[in-house]
C-alpha positions as CSV (number, residue, x, y, z in Angstrom):
1,M,0.0,0.0,0.0
2,T,0.9,3.7,-0.2
3,L,0.5,5.6,3.0
4,T,0.9,9.1,4.3
5,V,1.8,9.4,8.0
6,I,1.2,12.9,9.3
7,G,3.4,13.9,12.2
8,A,7.1,13.0,12.6
9,G,7.2,12.7,16.4
10,Y,7.6,9.5,18.4
11,V,4.4,7.8,17.2
12,G,4.4,9.1,13.6
13,L,8.1,8.4,12.8
14,V,8.0,5.0,14.4
15,T,4.8,4.2,12.5
16,A,6.2,5.4,9.2
17,A,9.5,3.5,9.7
18,V,7.8,0.2,10.7
19,F,5.2,0.2,7.8
20,S,7.9,1.0,5.3
21,E,10.0,-1.9,6.8
22,L,7.0,-4.1,6.1
23,G,7.1,-3.2,2.4
24,N,4.8,-0.3,2.0
25,K,5.6,3.0,0.3
26,V,5.3,5.6,3.1
27,F,5.3,9.4,3.0
28,C,6.0,10.9,6.5
29,L,4.7,14.4,6.5
30,D,5.5,17.2,9.0
31,I,5.2,21.0,8.8
32,D,8.5,21.4,10.6
33,H,10.8,22.1,7.6
34,Q,14.0,21.7,9.6
35,K,13.0,18.4,11.1
36,I,12.0,17.1,7.6
37,A,15.3,18.3,6.1
38,G,17.2,16.4,8.8
39,L,15.1,13.2,8.3
40,K,15.8,13.2,4.6
41,R,19.5,12.9,5.5
42,G,18.6,10.1,7.9
43,K,18.9,12.2,11.1
44,V,16.4,11.2,13.7
45,P,15.5,14.1,16.0
46,F,15.2,12.0,19.2
47,F,16.7,8.9,20.7
48,E,14.8,5.6,20.2
49,P,16.6,2.3,20.0
50,S,16.9,0.9,16.4
51,L,14.8,3.7,14.9
52,A,17.7,5.5,13.1
53,E,18.7,2.2,11.5
54,Y,15.1,1.6,10.3
55,V,14.8,5.1,8.9
56,K,18.1,5.0,7.0
57,R,17.5,1.5,5.6
58,N,14.1,2.3,4.2
59,I,15.2,5.6,2.8
60,A,17.9,3.7,0.9
61,Q,15.3,1.1,-0.2
62,K,13.1,3.9,-1.5
63,R,10.2,2.9,0.6
64,L,10.3,5.9,3.1
65,Y,10.0,9.5,2.0
66,F,9.8,12.7,4.0
67,T,7.9,15.8,3.0
68,T,6.2,19.0,4.2
69,S,3.7,18.9,1.3
70,Y,0.2,17.5,1.5
71,K,-0.1,17.7,-2.3
72,E,3.0,15.6,-2.8
73,S,1.8,12.7,-0.6
74,V,-1.9,12.5,0.3
75,P,-3.3,12.2,-3.3
76,K,-1.1,9.1,-3.8
77,S,-2.1,7.4,-0.6
78,Q,-4.9,4.9,0.1
79,I,-4.6,5.5,3.8
80,V,-3.6,8.6,5.7
81,I,-2.6,8.0,9.3
82,I,-2.7,11.0,11.6
83,C,-0.2,11.0,14.4
84,V,0.0,14.6,15.5
85,G,0.2,15.7,19.1
86,T,-2.9,16.4,21.3
87,P,-1.2,18.2,24.2
88,P,-3.1,19.2,27.4
89,A,-4.7,22.6,27.5
90,K,-4.7,24.5,30.8
91,N,-8.0,22.9,31.9
92,G,-6.6,19.4,31.3
93,E,-8.6,18.8,28.1
94,A,-6.8,17.7,24.9
95,D,-5.8,20.5,22.6
96,L,-7.0,19.3,19.1
97,S,-5.8,22.2,17.0
98,Y,-3.0,20.2,15.4
99,L,-5.4,17.4,14.6
100,F,-8.0,19.7,13.1
101,S,-5.4,21.4,11.0
102,A,-4.0,18.0,9.7
103,V,-7.5,16.8,8.8
104,E,-8.5,19.9,7.0
105,E,-5.3,20.0,5.0
106,T,-5.7,16.4,4.1
107,A,-9.3,17.0,3.0
108,K,-8.3,19.8,0.6
109,V,-6.1,17.5,-1.5
110,I,-7.7,14.0,-1.6
111,L,-8.5,12.9,-5.1
112,R,-10.0,9.5,-4.6
113,Y,-11.4,7.3,-1.8
114,T,-9.2,7.8,1.2
115,L,-9.2,6.2,4.6
116,I,-8.3,8.7,7.2
117,T,-7.0,6.8,10.2
118,I,-6.5,8.5,13.6
119,K,-3.7,7.3,15.8
120,S,-3.6,10.5,17.9
121,T,-5.4,10.2,21.2
122,I,-8.6,12.2,20.9
123,P,-11.7,12.6,23.2
124,I,-14.7,10.5,22.5
125,G,-17.2,12.2,20.1
126,F,-14.8,14.4,18.1
127,E,-15.0,12.1,15.1
128,Q,-18.2,13.9,14.1
129,D,-16.5,17.3,14.1
130,L,-13.6,15.8,12.1
131,A,-15.9,14.3,9.5
132,A,-17.7,17.7,9.2
133,R,-14.4,19.4,8.5
134,V,-13.5,16.9,5.8
135,K,-16.9,17.2,4.1
136,K,-16.4,21.0,3.9
137,Y,-13.3,20.5,1.7
138,A,-13.2,17.0,0.2
139,K,-14.0,16.4,-3.4
140,S,-13.8,12.6,-3.1
141,N,-15.2,9.9,-0.8
142,F,-13.5,9.3,2.5
143,E,-14.0,7.3,5.7
144,F,-12.7,7.6,9.2
145,A,-11.2,4.9,11.4
146,S,-9.4,4.9,14.8
147,V,-6.4,2.8,15.4
148,P,-4.9,3.9,18.7
149,E,-1.2,3.4,19.5
150,F,0.1,1.6,22.6
151,L,3.8,2.3,22.1
152,R,6.3,2.6,25.0
153,E,9.2,4.9,24.5
154,G,12.4,2.9,24.6
155,T,10.7,-0.2,23.1
156,A,8.6,1.5,20.4
157,I,9.9,-0.7,17.4
158,Q,9.3,-3.9,19.3
159,D,5.9,-2.7,20.5
160,S,4.9,-1.8,16.9
161,L,5.9,-5.2,15.4
162,H,4.7,-7.4,18.4
163,P,1.9,-5.6,20.1
164,D,-0.5,-7.3,22.6
165,R,-3.4,-6.1,20.4
166,I,-4.3,-4.1,17.4
167,V,-7.5,-2.0,17.9
168,I,-9.4,-1.1,14.8
169,G,-12.3,1.2,15.3
170,T,-14.7,1.5,12.3
171,K,-18.2,0.5,11.2
172,S,-17.1,0.3,7.5
173,P,-16.4,-3.2,6.1
174,K,-14.1,-1.6,3.4
175,A,-12.1,0.3,6.0
176,Q,-11.9,-2.7,8.2
177,K,-10.6,-4.9,5.3
178,M,-7.9,-2.3,4.4
179,L,-6.6,-2.0,7.9
180,L,-6.6,-5.7,8.5
181,E,-4.6,-6.1,5.3
182,L,-2.2,-3.3,6.3
183,H,-1.6,-4.9,9.8
184,A,-1.5,-8.5,8.4
185,P,2.3,-8.9,9.0
186,I,2.1,-7.7,12.6
187,D,1.4,-9.9,15.6
188,G,-1.3,-9.2,18.2
189,K,-4.9,-9.9,18.9
190,R,-7.3,-8.0,16.6
191,I,-10.0,-6.1,18.3
192,I,-12.7,-4.7,15.9
193,C,-15.1,-2.2,17.3
194,D,-16.7,1.2,16.6
195,I,-14.6,4.4,16.7
196,R,-15.8,5.6,20.1
197,S,-14.9,2.2,21.7
198,A,-11.5,2.3,20.1
199,Q,-10.8,5.8,21.5
200,L,-12.1,4.7,25.0
201,I,-9.8,1.7,24.9
202,K,-6.8,4.0,24.7
203,Y,-7.9,6.3,27.5
204,A,-9.0,3.4,29.7
205,S,-5.7,1.5,29.2
206,N,-3.5,4.5,30.1
207,A,-5.7,5.4,33.1
208,F,-5.5,1.8,34.4
209,L,-1.7,1.8,34.1
210,A,-1.5,5.2,35.9
211,T,-3.7,3.7,38.6
212,K,-1.3,0.8,39.1
213,V,1.6,3.2,39.5
214,S,-0.2,5.4,42.0
215,F,-1.4,2.3,43.9
216,A,2.2,1.1,44.2
217,N,3.3,4.5,45.4
218,A,0.5,4.6,48.0
219,I,1.5,1.1,49.3
220,A,5.1,2.3,49.4
221,T,4.1,5.2,51.7
222,L,2.3,2.7,54.0
223,C,5.4,0.4,53.9
224,E,7.6,3.2,55.2
225,K,5.1,3.9,58.1
226,M,4.8,0.1,58.9
227,A,8.5,-0.8,58.5
228,A,7.7,-3.2,55.6
229,D,9.6,-3.6,52.3
230,V,7.5,-2.5,49.3
231,T,9.6,-4.4,46.8
232,K,8.6,-7.7,48.5
233,V,5.0,-6.6,48.9
234,M,4.7,-5.7,45.2
235,E,6.5,-9.0,44.3
236,G,3.9,-10.9,46.2
237,V,1.0,-8.9,44.8
238,G,2.3,-9.1,41.2
239,A,2.8,-12.8,41.4
240,D,-1.0,-13.1,41.2
241,R,-1.7,-13.8,37.6
242,R,-4.8,-11.7,37.8
243,I,-2.7,-8.6,38.6
244,G,0.8,-9.0,37.1
245,T,4.0,-7.1,38.0
246,N,4.0,-4.5,35.3
247,Y,3.6,-0.9,36.5
248,L,3.8,-1.9,40.2
249,S,7.2,-0.4,40.8
250,P,7.0,2.5,43.2
251,G,9.1,5.6,42.6
252,V,9.0,9.4,42.1
253,G,5.8,9.2,39.9
254,Y,4.9,8.6,36.3
255,G,5.8,11.1,33.6
256,G,6.2,11.3,29.8
257,S,3.9,12.3,27.0
258,C,1.0,9.9,27.6
259,L,0.0,9.0,31.2
260,P,-0.1,12.5,32.8
261,K,-2.0,14.1,29.9
262,D,-4.3,11.2,29.2
263,V,-5.3,11.0,32.9
264,L,-6.2,14.7,33.0
265,A,-7.9,14.5,29.6
266,F,-9.9,11.5,30.7
267,I,-11.0,13.3,33.9
268,A,-12.1,16.3,31.8
269,L,-13.8,14.1,29.3
270,A,-15.8,12.3,31.9
271,T,-17.0,15.6,33.3
272,H,-18.5,16.5,29.9
273,F,-20.5,13.3,30.2
274,D,-21.6,14.2,33.8
275,Y,-19.3,11.8,35.6
276,E,-16.9,12.9,38.3
277,F,-14.0,10.5,37.9
278,E,-13.0,10.6,41.6
279,L,-10.8,7.5,41.2
280,L,-8.6,9.1,38.6
281,R,-8.5,12.4,40.5
282,A,-7.0,10.4,43.4
283,V,-4.6,8.7,41.0
284,D,-3.4,12.1,39.8
285,A,-3.1,13.4,43.4
286,V,-1.0,10.5,44.5
287,N,1.3,10.9,41.6
288,T,1.7,14.7,42.2
289,G,2.4,14.0,45.8
290,Q,5.4,11.8,45.0
291,I,7.5,14.8,44.1
292,E,7.0,16.5,47.5
293,S,7.5,13.2,49.3
294,F,10.9,12.6,47.5
295,V,12.1,16.1,48.2
296,N,11.2,15.6,51.8
297,K,13.4,12.6,51.9
298,V,16.3,14.8,50.8
299,K,15.4,17.4,53.5
300,S,15.3,14.7,56.2
301,Q,18.8,13.7,55.3
302,L,20.4,17.1,54.9
303,G,18.2,19.5,56.9
304,T,18.3,22.8,55.2
305,L,19.0,22.6,51.5
306,K,20.3,26.1,51.1
307,G,23.8,25.9,49.6
308,R,23.8,22.1,49.5
309,K,25.2,20.3,46.5
310,I,23.0,17.7,45.1
311,A,23.8,15.2,42.4
312,V,20.8,13.9,40.2
313,L,21.3,10.8,38.2
314,G,18.6,10.5,35.4
315,L,16.7,13.2,33.7
316,A,14.5,11.5,31.0
317,F,11.1,10.4,32.3
318,K,12.2,6.8,31.7
319,P,15.3,4.9,30.5
320,N,16.1,4.3,26.8
321,T,14.7,7.7,25.7
322,D,15.8,11.3,25.7
323,D,12.2,12.5,26.3
324,M,11.9,15.2,28.9
325,R,8.1,15.7,28.6
326,D,6.5,15.8,32.0
327,A,9.7,14.2,33.4
328,P,9.6,14.0,37.3
329,S,13.2,15.1,37.3
330,V,12.2,18.6,36.2
331,K,9.8,19.1,39.0
332,I,12.2,17.6,41.6
333,I,15.1,19.8,40.4
334,N,13.0,23.0,40.3
335,H,11.8,22.2,43.8
336,L,15.4,21.7,45.0
337,L,16.5,24.9,43.4
338,A,13.7,26.8,45.0
339,L,15.0,25.6,48.4
340,G,18.4,27.0,47.6
341,A,20.2,23.8,46.5
342,K,22.9,23.6,43.8
343,V,22.2,20.7,41.4
344,T,24.6,18.7,39.1
345,A,22.9,16.2,36.8
346,Y,23.8,13.4,34.5
347,D,21.7,11.4,32.0
348,P,23.1,9.1,29.2
349,Q,20.8,10.5,26.5
350,A,18.6,13.4,27.7
351,M,21.0,16.2,28.7
352,E,20.8,18.2,25.6
353,N,17.0,18.3,25.9
354,A,17.2,19.0,29.6
355,K,19.5,22.0,29.0
356,K,16.7,23.7,27.2
357,I,14.3,23.3,30.1
358,I,16.6,23.6,33.1
359,P,19.7,25.6,31.9
360,Q,20.5,26.9,35.4
361,I,22.0,23.6,36.7
362,S,25.3,22.0,36.0
363,Y,25.7,19.0,33.8
364,A,28.3,16.2,34.4
365,K,30.2,14.2,31.8
366,D,29.4,10.9,33.6
367,V,28.1,9.3,36.8
368,Y,31.3,9.8,38.8
369,D,31.7,13.4,37.6
370,A,28.2,14.1,38.8
371,M,28.8,12.8,42.4
372,R,32.2,14.4,43.0
373,G,32.0,16.6,46.2
374,Q,28.2,16.4,46.4
375,D,26.3,16.2,49.7
376,V,23.8,13.6,48.4
377,L,23.2,11.5,45.3
378,L,19.7,11.1,44.0
379,I,18.6,8.4,41.5
380,V,15.6,9.7,39.5
381,T,15.6,7.6,36.3
382,E,16.3,3.8,36.4
383,W,19.0,3.7,33.7
384,P,20.5,0.2,33.9
385,Q,24.1,1.6,34.1
386,F,23.3,3.4,37.3
387,S,22.8,0.0,39.0
388,E,26.3,-0.9,37.9
389,M,28.1,2.1,39.5
390,D,31.2,1.4,41.6
391,L,30.0,2.0,45.1
392,K,33.5,2.0,46.5
393,Q,34.3,4.9,44.2
394,A,31.0,6.6,45.1
395,R,31.9,6.4,48.8
396,T,35.1,8.2,48.0
397,L,33.7,10.9,45.7
398,L,30.6,11.9,47.7
399,K,31.2,14.6,50.4
400,N,28.4,13.0,52.4
401,P,27.9,9.3,51.6
402,I,24.1,9.3,51.1
403,I,22.1,7.8,48.2
404,I,18.4,8.5,47.9
405,D,17.1,6.0,45.4
406,G,13.9,7.2,43.8
407,R,13.5,4.0,41.7
408,N,14.6,1.3,44.2
409,L,17.3,0.5,41.7
410,L,20.0,-0.5,44.1
411,D,20.3,-3.2,46.8
412,P,20.1,-1.4,50.2
413,Q,22.3,-4.0,51.9
414,I,25.1,-3.8,49.3
415,V,25.0,0.0,49.4
416,K,25.2,0.0,53.2
417,S,28.1,-2.5,53.1
418,H,30.2,0.2,51.4
419,G,29.6,2.7,54.2
420,I,26.9,4.6,52.3
421,S,23.5,5.6,53.8
422,Y,20.6,4.4,51.7
423,V,17.1,5.7,51.4
424,G,14.6,4.1,49.0
425,I,10.9,4.3,48.3
426,G,8.8,2.2,50.7
427,R,11.8,0.3,52.0
């Protein structure tokens, strides 16, 4: 098939790369001229394992093309896949301005039957508004479908090729047949439903994952008060096949481009349908409280933070990405700075992005450079290499041998055996 994927962000670029890898001719369209110019040279604008290799290989094989022109790509495509951002507005609702723009520009240039497929996360009911906008401009037949994405940054290629499920939301037999054919080489259970159900599956999935994270953090707080070990408690809870271990690791809270915004958007959406989603409000409140709780752990170890030197390991919201969107590290660092602390940070991939957001801190060249002469060492992102640090060297470099582990990455007994004080989450 010939496809146009609109949006060259995480979802769009991964989608374009994977479908071109599977033998389709794919145009990846974005209005950012600088980004597209770089992608034409094979320069991927963010870090995602294996993605650069996929992009370069399919450019060379003449299956993947990059453009800023709707006229160049959309008329040639049977399916247009929209992957633009739907960031949160101030009231928590999804900002659909990018989506509306992409749909309108698509409608203006379609010349034959075109299946417009929405991967972007949008509130339930807006498919009617989108269809009305297309009818205003389109000179050919079109249909809509919803195929929500469930990618995890850091494993996006694997998740695209081997998903748990592929959700196809449409009432059109023709659209269903086209999307089943497009996804034929990909693993995963097929869930065929209407558009609204498909959209709700995405919101409900992310809301449930966020609930698991906040539940684990709430139990961690109880474990600290009850002198229990949350890692063992969650191991026992997760061993139940009805529950599972995923997303039950307590820490400094969830972040990234999906869970925070989708939880708030789901709360706002429920309000429009006269339902006060108190459960999700509590989930969001617990997550927000993790930042204050973590900073309080630092204060309990050092007392006043004014003039104190603090090392932060990990800036990205999760390992194997350079994404700083809604990263807990930003909130933690800003809180520390407001209390008068001096911060030095290190992250294997995210420092260039972090410098644009928090330029007022120092950045280290490696783990050991970050901890040299510091009063305390904080672990905020669970990069695997942090678990392999030389604790003997850490004991020597730190002014005060204290590690506050916001991801329970290290073994407390091993840390303490090197003469370092250890503070974890719920341990």
